[in-house]
C-alpha positions in Angstrom: -0.2 13.1 -9.4 2.0 14.0 -12.3 1.0 17.6 -13.3 2.2 20.5 -15.4 5.5 19.2 -16.7 7.1 19.0 -20.2 8.5 15.5 -20.9 10.5 14.9 -24.1 13.5 13.1 -25.5 13.8 10.5 -22.8 16.6 7.9 -23.5 17.3 4.4 -22.5 19.5 4.3 -19.5 20.6 2.2 -16.6 23.0 0.1 -14.6 24.9 3.2 -13.6 25.5 5.5 -10.7 23.4 8.6 -10.9 24.0 11.8 -8.9 20.8 13.0 -7.1 22.5 15.8 -5.2 26.0 17.4 -4.8 26.9 14.8 -2.2 25.0 11.7 -3.2 25.2 9.1 -5.9 22.7 6.3 -6.2 22.5 3.1 -8.3 19.9 3.1 -11.0 18.7 0.0 -12.8 17.9 0.0 -16.5 15.1 2.1 -17.9 13.7 1.7 -21.4 13.1 5.4 -22.1 9.4 5.8 -21.3 8.2 9.4 -20.6 6.1 8.2 -17.7 6.2 4.6 -16.5 3.6 3.2 -14.1 4.5 -0.2 -12.6 2.3 -2.1 -10.2 0.7 1.1 -9.0 -2.8 2.4 -8.4 -4.7 5.7 -8.0 -2.5 7.7 -10.4 -3.5 11.0 -12.1 -1.5 12.3 -15.1 -2.8 15.7 -15.9 -1.9 18.8 -17.9 1.5 17.6 -19.2 3.2 17.9 -22.6 4.9 14.7 -23.8 6.8 14.0 -27.0 9.6 12.0 -28.7 10.8 9.4 -26.1 12.7 6.2 -26.8 9.9 3.8 -25.9 6.3 4.9 -24.8 5.2 8.3 -23.8 3.0 6.7 -21.0 3.2 3.0 -20.1 1.1 1.4 -17.3 1.8 -2.3 -16.6 2.1 -5.1 -14.1 -1.3 -4.8 -12.4 -1.6 -1.1 -12.3 -5.1 0.3 -12.1 -7.3 3.3 -11.1 -5.5 5.6 -13.6 -6.6 8.9 -15.1 -4.8 10.4 -18.1 -6.3 13.8 -18.7 -5.7 17.2 -20.4 -2.3 16.2 -21.9 -0.7 17.3 -25.1 1.0 14.5 -27.0 3.0 14.8 -30.2 5.8 13.4 -32.4 6.0 9.8 -31.2 5.5 6.2 -32.4 4.1 4.0 -29.6 2.2 6.6 -27.5 0.3 4.9 -24.6 0.6 1.2 -23.5 -1.9 -0.1 -21.0 -1.2 -3.7 -20.0 2.0 -5.7 -19.8 1.6 -8.7 -22.1 -1.3 -10.8 -23.4 -0.4 -13.6 -20.9 -0.2 -11.3 -17.8 -3.7 -11.8 -16.4 -3.3 -9.5 -13.4 -4.1 -6.7 -15.8 -7.6 -8.0 -16.2 -8.6 -5.7 -13.3 -7.0 -2.6 -14.9 -9.3 0.4 -15.2 -8.1 3.6 -17.0 -9.8 6.8 -18.0 -8.3 8.8 -20.9 -10.0 12.1 -21.1 -9.6 15.6 -22.6 -6.3 14.9 -24.2 -5.0 16.3 -27.5 -3.3 13.8 -29.7 -1.4 16.1 -32.0 0.9 16.0 -34.9 3.5 13.3 -35.6 1.8 10.4 -33.8 1.7 6.9 -35.3 -0.1 4.4 -33.1 -1.2 3.3 -29.5 -3.5 6.2 -28.4 -3.9 3.9 -26.4 -3.0 0.2 -27.0 -4.9 -1.8 -24.4 -4.8 -5.3 -22.9 -7.3 -7.2 -20.7 -8.9 -4.4 -18.7 -11.5 -1.7 -18.9 -10.8 1.6 -20.7 -12.9 4.8 -21.0 -11.7 6.9 -23.9 -13.7 10.1 -23.6 -13.7 13.6 -25.0 -10.3 13.5 -26.6 -9.2 15.3 -29.8 -7.3 13.1 -32.3 -5.5 15.1 -35.1 -4.3 12.4 -37.5 -2.4 9.2 -36.9 -0.2 7.2 -39.2 -1.3 3.6 -38.4 -4.3 3.6 -36.0 -5.6 5.5 -32.9 -7.0 2.9 -30.5 -5.8 -0.7 -30.4 -5.9 -3.7 -28.2 -5.4 -7.4 -27.6 -6.4 -10.0 -25.0 -10.1 -9.0 -24.9 -10.1 -5.5 -23.4 -13.3 -3.5 -23.0 -13.1 -0.2 -24.8 -15.8 2.5 -24.3 -15.1 5.4 -26.8 -17.4 8.4 -26.2 -17.5 12.0 -27.4 -14.1 11.9 -29.1 -13.1 13.8 -32.3 -11.3 11.6 -34.8 -9.6 13.4 -37.8 -8.3 10.7 -40.0 -5.1 11.0 -42.0 -5.0 11.5 -45.8 -3.8 7.9 -46.3 -6.9 6.0 -47.5 -5.5 2.8 -46.0 -5.2 4.3 -42.5 -8.7 5.7 -41.9 -9.8 3.1 -39.3 -9.6 4.4 -35.7 -9.3 0.8 -34.3 -6.9 -2.1 -34.6 -7.2 -5.6 -33.0 -3.8 -7.2 -32.5 -3.1 -10.9 -32.6 -6.7 -12.2 -33.0 -8.9 -13.2 -35.9 -12.4 -11.8 -36.5 -14.0 -14.9 -35.0 -12.3 -14.0 -31.7 -12.4 -10.2 -31.6 -16.0 -10.1 -32.6 -16.8 -11.0 -29.0 -14.7 -8.2 -27.5 -16.7 -5.3 -26.2 -15.6 -2.2 -28.1 -18.1 0.6 -28.8 -18.3 4.1 -30.1 -20.9 6.6 -28.8 -21.2 10.2 -29.9 -17.8 10.2 -31.5 -17.2 12.7 -34.4 -15.6 11.1 -37.4 -13.9 13.4 -39.9 -12.1 12.9 -43.2 -13.3 9.3 -43.5 -12.4 8.1 -40.0 -14.4 5.0 -38.9 -14.6 2.9 -35.7 -15.1 -0.8 -35.9 -17.3 -1.8 -33.0 -17.7 -5.4 -31.7 -19.3 -7.3 -28.9 -22.5 -6.3 -27.1 -23.5 -2.6 -27.5 -25.1 -2.6 -24.0 -22.9 -5.0 -22.1 -22.7 -4.6 -18.3 -18.9 -4.6 -18.8 -19.2 -1.0 -20.0 -20.1 0.1 -16.4 -16.5 -0.6 -15.5 -15.3 1.3 -18.5 -17.3 4.5 -17.6 -16.1 7.2 -15.3 -17.6 10.5 -16.5 -20.3 11.7 -18.8 -19.2 12.4 -22.4 -19.8 15.9 -23.8 -21.0 16.5 -27.3 -18.2 16.4 -29.9 
């Protein structure tokens, strides 16, 4: 459980001795500047934190991580916000299951809220206040179940779409299961759905009942 902390301005570091107490130094390998990095782990709860302005992602979960809940966080002033999945070729992430619930995506965010690969993702009852590029993106056939979110699009008429498919043509991503149910779309926001509206795969991308937007 990561709870109740303020994480900001993380920098790239590493290959150095780091003091952990008055009497102890330990060797630390390189870190890319994520606010929170989840690597090959499961049953993780990230709740009631404030995150902003880190060198890489605010939250990254990769390398077979699963059973993750990201809830009630306040995220602001960042480019690549949340990455879920290592690479398109890393197939162990096909079993990834993540819930993103009750978060506030605030000012100064650009993209990846989240950016998903392979697995099953329930994006439910979040508040999105603008984005510069897109809100929810993915590649490598993730299942995305968006329910009860509030999407307030930016003023830029070329950035109204909530969704972005990465590295695939329409003939491919049309088969990916992405749906929007009960989402509130404001200022011209729109969600491009695909795949089967009632696919059984959504059972693995559901973790709690959505509340009305």
